[in-house]
C-alpha positions as CSV (number, residue, x, y, z in Angstrom):
1,M,172.4,72.3,81.7
2,K,171.0,75.4,80.1
3,N,169.3,73.4,77.3
4,T,167.8,71.0,79.8
5,I,166.2,73.8,81.9
6,T,164.9,75.4,78.7
7,H,163.4,72.2,77.5
8,W,161.8,71.6,80.9
9,I,160.2,75.1,80.9
10,A,158.9,74.6,77.4
11,A,157.4,71.2,78.3
12,K,155.8,72.6,81.4
13,Y,154.3,75.6,79.4
14,F,153.0,73.2,76.7
15,A,151.4,71.0,79.4
16,L,149.8,74.0,81.1
17,S,148.5,75.2,77.7
18,I,146.9,71.8,77.0
19,C,145.4,71.8,80.5
20,S,144.0,75.3,80.1
21,A,142.5,74.4,76.8
22,A,140.9,71.3,78.3
23,I,139.5,73.4,81.2
24,L,138.1,76.0,78.8
25,T,136.6,73.3,76.6
26,A,135.0,71.6,79.7
27,C,133.6,75.0,80.9
28,G,132.1,75.5,77.4
29,D,130.5,72.1,77.5
30,D,129.1,72.9,80.9
31,E,127.3,76.1,79.8
32,P,123.5,75.6,80.1
33,A,121.7,75.5,76.8
34,L,119.3,78.3,75.9
35,P,115.7,77.5,76.8
36,D,113.3,76.5,74.0
37,N,112.2,79.3,71.7
38,L,108.4,78.9,72.0
39,V,105.8,80.2,69.6
40,N,102.5,81.3,71.0
41,F,99.2,82.8,69.7
42,P,98.4,86.1,71.5
43,S,95.5,84.4,73.3
44,A,93.4,81.3,73.1
45,Q,90.3,83.1,71.9
46,Q,89.8,86.2,69.8
47,S,87.1,87.7,67.6
48,I,86.4,89.8,64.6
49,T,83.5,92.1,65.4
50,E,80.8,93.2,63.0
51,D,82.5,96.5,62.2
52,E,85.9,95.0,61.5
53,S,86.9,93.7,58.1
54,E,90.2,91.9,59.1
55,L,92.4,90.9,62.0
56,D,96.2,90.6,62.2
57,V,97.2,87.5,64.2
58,V,100.6,87.9,65.7
59,L,102.6,84.8,66.8
60,S,105.2,85.8,69.4
61,F,108.5,84.1,70.1
62,S,110.0,83.8,73.5
63,R,113.2,85.3,72.1
64,A,114.5,86.6,68.8
65,L,115.3,83.9,66.2
66,D,119.0,83.0,66.3
67,V,119.2,81.0,63.1
68,A,119.1,82.1,59.4
69,T,115.5,81.1,58.8
70,A,112.7,79.0,60.3
71,D,109.3,77.8,59.0
72,I,106.0,77.7,60.9
73,T,102.8,76.0,59.7
74,V,99.4,76.9,61.0
75,E,96.4,74.5,60.3
76,L,92.9,76.0,60.2
77,S,89.5,74.5,60.4
78,G,86.2,76.4,60.0
79,E,82.8,75.9,61.6
80,N,79.9,77.4,59.7
81,I,82.4,79.3,57.5
82,A,84.2,78.5,54.3
83,Y,87.6,79.6,53.1
84,G,87.4,81.7,50.0
85,T,83.7,82.2,50.3
86,E,83.4,84.1,53.6
87,F,87.1,84.6,54.6
88,T,90.7,84.5,53.3
89,T,94.1,84.7,54.8
90,T,97.3,86.5,53.9
91,P,99.5,84.6,53.1
92,A,97.0,82.4,51.5
93,A,96.2,79.0,52.9
94,S,96.8,75.8,50.8
95,N,94.8,72.7,51.9
96,D,93.9,74.5,55.1
97,V,97.5,75.2,56.0
98,I,99.2,78.6,56.3
99,A,103.0,78.5,55.7
100,L,105.1,81.2,57.3
101,T,108.9,81.8,57.0
102,V,110.8,84.0,59.4
103,A,114.3,85.4,59.2
104,E,117.1,85.6,61.8
105,G,116.5,88.3,64.4
106,A,112.7,88.2,64.1
107,G,110.8,88.1,67.4
108,Q,107.4,87.3,65.9
109,A,105.5,86.2,62.8
110,S,102.0,87.1,61.6
111,F,99.2,86.4,59.2
112,T,95.9,88.3,58.4
113,V,92.4,87.0,58.4
114,S,90.1,89.0,56.2
115,K,86.3,88.9,55.5
116,V,85.4,88.5,51.9
117,D,83.6,91.6,50.6
118,G,79.8,91.1,50.5
119,A,79.9,88.0,52.8
120,L,77.1,87.8,55.4
121,F,77.7,86.6,58.9
122,D,75.3,85.2,61.5
123,G,77.7,85.4,64.4
124,D,78.1,81.6,64.9
125,E,81.1,81.3,62.6
126,V,84.4,80.1,64.2
127,I,87.8,79.3,62.8
128,T,90.3,77.2,64.9
129,F,94.0,77.8,64.2
130,T,96.6,75.3,65.4
131,L,100.4,75.6,65.3
132,S,101.2,72.2,63.7
133,T,104.9,72.3,63.0
134,S,107.9,74.5,63.2
135,S,111.6,74.2,62.5
136,N,115.1,75.3,63.5
137,G,114.5,75.6,67.2
138,L,111.0,77.1,67.2
139,L,108.5,75.0,69.1
140,P,104.8,75.4,69.8
141,G,104.2,77.0,73.2
142,T,101.4,76.7,75.7
143,T,99.0,78.8,73.6
144,A,99.4,76.7,70.4
145,T,95.7,76.9,69.5
146,M,93.4,79.9,68.9
147,T,89.7,80.1,68.1
148,L,88.5,83.1,66.2
149,S,84.8,84.0,66.5
150,F,83.0,86.2,64.1
151,A,81.0,87.9,66.9
152,E,82.0,90.0,69.9
153,I,83.1,87.8,72.8
154,L,83.2,88.3,76.6
155,A,86.3,86.3,77.5
156,A,85.9,84.2,80.7
157,Q,89.7,83.9,81.1
158,G,92.9,84.6,79.2
159,Q,96.6,84.6,79.2
160,I,98.5,87.1,77.1
161,D,102.2,87.4,76.2
162,I,102.5,91.1,75.9
163,E,104.1,92.2,72.6
164,G,106.4,94.8,74.1
165,G,109.0,94.3,71.4
166,G,111.9,93.2,73.6
167,A,114.6,94.7,75.8
168,T,114.6,98.2,74.1
169,Y,110.9,98.5,74.9
170,P,109.9,99.9,71.5
171,N,106.1,99.4,71.8
172,K,103.2,100.6,73.9
173,V,100.7,97.8,74.1
174,F,96.9,98.3,74.7
175,I,95.0,95.3,76.1
176,D,91.3,94.6,76.0
177,L,90.6,91.9,78.6
178,S,87.1,91.0,77.5
179,A,88.2,90.6,73.9
180,N,91.5,88.8,74.7
181,R,93.1,91.3,72.4
182,Q,96.3,93.4,72.5
183,T,97.3,96.2,70.1
184,A,101.0,97.1,69.9
185,V,102.1,100.5,68.5
186,N,105.5,102.0,68.2
187,R,105.8,104.5,71.1
188,D,107.7,106.8,68.7
189,S,104.7,107.0,66.3
190,W,103.0,110.1,67.8
191,D,103.7,113.4,69.6
192,L,100.5,114.9,71.0
193,G,97.1,113.5,71.9
194,F,94.0,115.7,71.5
195,Y,91.0,115.1,73.9
196,S,87.7,114.2,72.2
197,G,85.6,115.0,75.2
198,S,83.8,118.3,75.9
199,D,87.0,120.1,77.1
200,F,89.9,121.0,74.9
201,K,92.9,119.2,76.4
202,V,96.2,118.1,74.9
203,I,98.6,115.5,76.3
204,L,102.3,114.8,75.6
205,N,103.8,111.4,74.6
206,S,105.3,110.6,77.9
207,S,106.6,107.2,76.6
208,V,109.4,109.1,74.8
209,T,110.1,111.6,77.6
210,M,108.5,114.7,76.1
211,F,108.4,118.1,77.8
212,A,106.4,121.3,77.1
213,Q,107.2,124.8,78.5
214,A,105.0,127.8,77.9
215,L,106.3,131.1,76.7
216,E,104.6,134.5,77.1
217,K,104.4,135.0,73.4
218,T,101.4,134.1,71.3
219,D,102.9,134.5,67.8
220,L,105.0,131.6,66.5
221,A,106.9,133.9,64.1
222,E,108.2,136.0,67.0
223,V,109.7,133.0,68.8
224,T,113.4,132.5,68.1
225,A,116.3,130.6,69.7
226,T,116.9,133.5,72.0
227,D,113.6,132.6,73.8
228,T,114.9,129.1,74.6
229,V,118.3,129.8,76.1
230,G,118.9,127.2,78.9
231,F,116.0,125.1,77.8
232,A,118.1,122.2,76.6
233,A,119.6,121.5,80.0
234,A,116.4,122.2,82.0
235,M,113.8,120.5,79.9
236,S,115.4,117.1,80.1
237,I,114.9,113.8,81.8
238,N,118.5,114.1,83.0
239,A,117.9,117.5,84.7
240,F,116.7,115.9,87.9
241,S,114.9,119.2,88.6
242,T,111.7,119.9,90.6
243,A,110.9,122.7,88.1
244,A,110.8,120.2,85.3
245,F,107.8,118.5,86.9
246,G,105.6,121.3,85.7
247,W,106.6,120.6,82.1
248,I,105.2,117.1,82.0
249,D,101.7,115.8,82.3
250,D,100.7,114.7,85.7
251,P,101.4,110.9,86.0
252,S,97.9,110.3,87.4
253,G,96.3,111.2,84.0
254,D,94.4,114.1,85.6
255,L,93.6,116.3,82.6
256,S,93.5,119.4,84.8
257,K,97.2,119.0,85.4
258,T,98.6,118.7,81.9
259,A,101.8,120.6,80.8
260,I,99.8,122.3,78.0
261,A,97.0,124.5,79.4
262,E,93.4,124.0,78.2
263,V,93.0,125.4,74.7
264,S,91.1,128.6,74.7
265,A,88.3,129.5,72.3
266,T,90.0,132.9,72.1
267,A,93.1,132.5,69.8
268,D,95.1,135.3,71.4
269,E,94.9,133.6,74.8
270,N,96.7,130.5,73.5
271,V,100.5,130.9,74.0
272,V,103.4,129.3,72.2
273,Y,104.9,126.2,73.8
274,I,108.5,124.9,73.3
275,I,108.4,121.1,72.9
276,N,111.3,118.7,73.7
277,R,110.1,115.7,71.7
278,G,112.2,113.4,73.8
279,E,114.1,110.3,72.6
280,A,113.2,107.5,70.2
281,P,113.5,103.9,71.4
282,A,117.2,102.8,71.5
283,A,118.5,100.7,68.7
284,T,120.3,98.4,71.0
285,V,120.1,97.5,74.7
286,G,122.1,100.0,76.9
287,A,122.4,102.6,74.1
288,P,120.8,106.0,74.3
289,G,117.8,106.7,72.1
290,E,118.2,109.2,69.3
291,S,116.9,112.7,70.1
292,R,113.6,113.5,68.3
293,G,114.3,117.2,68.3
294,W,112.5,120.3,69.3
295,K,109.5,122.3,68.1
296,K,107.6,125.4,68.9
297,I,103.8,125.0,68.7
298,K,100.5,126.9,69.1
299,I,97.1,125.2,69.4
300,T,93.8,126.8,68.9
301,Q,90.2,125.6,68.8
302,T,88.2,125.0,65.7
303,A,84.5,124.2,65.1
304,D,85.3,120.4,65.0
305,G,88.4,120.2,67.3
306,Y,91.9,121.7,67.1
307,L,94.3,123.5,64.9
308,L,98.0,122.6,65.6
309,Q,100.6,125.1,64.2
310,Y,104.2,124.1,64.6
311,A,107.7,124.8,63.3
312,D,111.4,124.4,64.1
313,I,112.6,126.9,66.8
314,S,114.2,129.3,64.4
315,A,111.7,129.0,61.6
316,T,109.7,132.1,60.5
317,T,107.0,130.0,58.8
318,F,105.0,127.2,60.2
319,E,102.9,124.1,59.2
320,E,99.4,123.2,60.3
321,I,97.5,120.0,61.2
322,E,93.7,120.0,61.7
323,I,92.6,117.5,64.3
324,D,88.9,116.7,64.6
325,K,87.4,115.2,67.7
326,V,86.2,111.6,67.3
327,E,83.4,110.5,69.7
328,A,84.6,106.9,69.8
329,Q,88.1,107.9,70.7
330,Q,89.4,109.2,74.1
331,F,92.2,111.0,72.2
332,V,93.0,111.7,68.6
333,Y,96.8,111.6,68.0
334,A,99.1,113.7,65.8
335,H,102.7,113.3,64.7
336,F,104.7,116.3,63.5
337,E,105.9,114.5,60.3
338,D,102.9,112.2,59.7
339,G,99.9,114.3,60.7
340,V,96.9,112.5,62.3
341,V,97.8,108.9,63.2
342,D,96.1,105.9,64.6
343,V,97.5,105.0,68.1
344,E,95.1,103.6,70.7
345,P,92.0,101.6,70.1
346,A,88.5,103.1,70.6
347,K,88.0,104.2,74.2
348,D,85.7,101.2,75.0
349,K,88.1,98.7,73.4
350,W,91.0,98.7,75.8
351,D,91.4,98.5,79.6
352,I,95.1,98.6,80.5
353,A,98.3,99.5,78.6
354,W,101.9,98.3,79.1
355,T,104.5,101.0,78.3
356,G,107.5,103.1,79.3
357,F,106.2,106.2,81.1
358,M,107.2,109.5,82.5
359,N,106.4,109.1,86.2
360,S,107.7,111.0,89.2
361,T,110.0,110.3,92.1
362,N,111.3,112.2,95.1
363,F,115.0,112.2,95.9
364,G,114.5,114.4,98.9
365,S,113.9,117.9,97.5
366,G,110.5,117.3,95.9
367,L,109.0,115.5,92.9
368,I,111.0,115.3,89.7
369,P,110.2,113.6,86.4
370,Y,111.6,110.1,86.2
371,Y,111.3,107.6,83.4
372,F,110.0,104.1,84.3
373,Q,110.0,101.0,82.1
374,D,107.4,98.2,82.5
375,I,104.7,100.5,83.6
376,V,101.0,99.4,83.4
377,L,98.5,102.2,82.9
378,Q,94.7,102.0,83.0
379,N,92.3,103.6,80.6
380,T,90.9,106.8,82.2
381,A,87.6,106.4,80.2
382,G,85.7,104.5,82.8
383,V,88.2,101.8,83.9
384,E,89.0,101.4,87.7
385,T,91.5,99.2,89.5
386,A,92.3,97.9,92.9
387,M,95.2,95.9,94.3
388,V,94.7,92.8,96.5
389,L,97.5,91.3,98.7
390,T,97.5,87.5,98.9
391,A,97.9,87.8,102.7
392,T,94.3,89.0,102.6
393,K,92.9,86.8,99.9
394,S,94.4,84.4,97.5
395,Y,94.0,84.8,93.7
396,E,92.4,81.4,93.4
397,S,89.8,82.1,96.1
398,F,88.9,85.7,95.3
399,S,85.4,85.9,93.9
400,S,82.8,88.5,93.0
401,S,81.5,88.5,96.6
402,D,84.8,90.0,97.7
403,I,84.6,93.0,95.4
404,A,82.5,95.2,97.7
405,S,85.4,95.4,100.2
406,L,87.8,97.0,97.8
407,E,88.6,100.6,97.2
408,F,88.9,101.3,93.4
409,S,91.1,104.0,91.9
410,E,90.6,106.0,88.6
411,S,94.3,107.1,88.5
412,Q,95.9,105.8,85.3
413,A,99.0,104.9,87.3
414,T,97.3,102.8,90.0
415,I,99.0,99.6,88.9
416,G,102.1,101.4,87.6
417,S,105.2,99.6,88.6
418,T,103.8,97.9,91.7
419,W,103.5,94.6,90.0
420,R,107.2,94.1,89.4
421,V,110.5,93.7,91.3
422,T,113.6,95.4,90.2
423,G,117.0,93.8,90.5
424,G,119.3,95.2,93.3
425,P,122.9,95.4,94.3
426,G,122.4,92.4,96.6
427,G,122.0,90.1,93.6
428,S,118.2,90.0,93.5
429,Q,116.8,89.4,90.0
430,P,114.0,91.4,88.3
431,G,110.7,89.6,88.4
432,V,107.0,89.9,89.4
433,H,105.5,90.3,92.8
434,E,103.8,87.1,93.7
435,D,102.1,88.4,96.8
436,R,99.5,90.6,94.9
437,F,97.0,90.7,92.1
438,Y,94.6,93.3,90.7
439,I,90.9,93.7,90.1
440,I,90.0,95.5,86.9
441,K,86.6,97.0,86.4
442,D,86.2,97.8,82.7
443,A,84.0,100.5,81.2
444,S,81.2,98.0,80.6
445,G,81.1,97.0,84.3
446,N,82.8,93.7,84.0
447,Y,85.2,92.7,86.7
448,Y,88.4,90.7,86.1
449,K,91.0,89.5,88.5
450,L,94.5,89.8,86.9
451,K,97.9,88.6,87.9
452,F,101.3,89.1,86.4
453,T,103.0,85.8,85.7
454,A,106.2,86.9,84.0
455,L,108.4,90.0,83.6
456,M,110.3,88.5,80.7
457,Q,110.3,85.7,78.2
458,G,113.4,83.7,77.2
459,G,115.5,85.8,79.5
460,E,114.5,89.0,77.6
461,R,112.8,92.0,79.1
462,G,110.0,93.8,77.3
463,K,107.9,90.6,77.1
464,P,105.8,90.3,80.2
465,Q,102.8,87.9,80.7
466,I,99.5,88.3,82.4
467,A,96.7,85.9,83.3
468,Y,93.1,86.9,84.2
469,E,89.6,85.6,84.9
470,L,86.2,87.1,84.7
471,L,84.4,87.4,88.0
472,D,80.8,86.3,87.6
């Protein structure tokens, strides 16, 4: 009897195991397949202007490549221009085809178009690039063709997949609507921005949560760790303190409200600042970013711009960087390790920027610094924006005759986070507001209507999409 019961239990357990395995297998079979991994040009039309010698063309994927390697081929055809005589590409084209190979984990591929030294251009030269084939799960997307003009363009319309870099938001991306162009830079690539206008202003890199607090001392060598007791806890994005709001730049972009005071022509009037350099972009989603450390700095005026002196907190000697003002730039940028660095395009070559950003919020006791992802800023060098609700006017029907009724803003955070929806505890998913769009007036007086069409690509944050049209 005992053996019979034992055998019965064993048989039942075996049957349940088989059943469970079958159920698990069936569940696995029912899992939805990943969406197609689409390859797109940055826009359907771009240009190389007279003062540019080359252009990097970045092909973006809707998600990171999940196979060992994949191949992409791009066909090219020229109008009034010849390969090898007026232009070349890197990698080189063979029989008018550029071959690209990408490795697992890559989220983009790229090639470079270069003018041949000494070549003369009339402005009517055009190259058409077409994604012809791809392999291992990569498929041409909706922007599979791009025309490249060798003259400045005024784009009538465009769609841009913003190269934010993915869910860890490593990039700040500057967008020039009239040129259909975006410029992505690592947001960890700079520390301070020095104003090229008539005033002597300095801004912090808010995209990495930087803080600056003034001391009463004016000599770097006299500043020691004793002067910074308690700063680590107070000068932090995690402090949730109203006092910390005075140690960041005003989110509006108002240069009269920067954490670092205007640089005086009298050297002894410029005090030392303690800088929390913030955090680098995280290596993986959900992980904290690595601390970028602390510095003590002093900034003085020079005949051509600024002198930045800096050191570690306990150091008795310091290093220097000279930063000259550049008329074509709104700001000239410096990095403590790399010196003067290229960050944003010329001030008339971008309109809006997508980034992470040190904004503010109020939890009841006053404004505190608060870090926002997926923020859209506008260029403070002549760009203005206004929001339109579709209950008032639809995107499709909005025309230049409707512009006069709008109230435009010069604040850099006018668009800010108003374009997106955050997920909530009720199960709502992150996305874009479909009940609004924006009117952008660029520094040249062109008006564009712009809408956000995606917060993410292939299920991954950090890859939003915009569409826009020129208002005649």
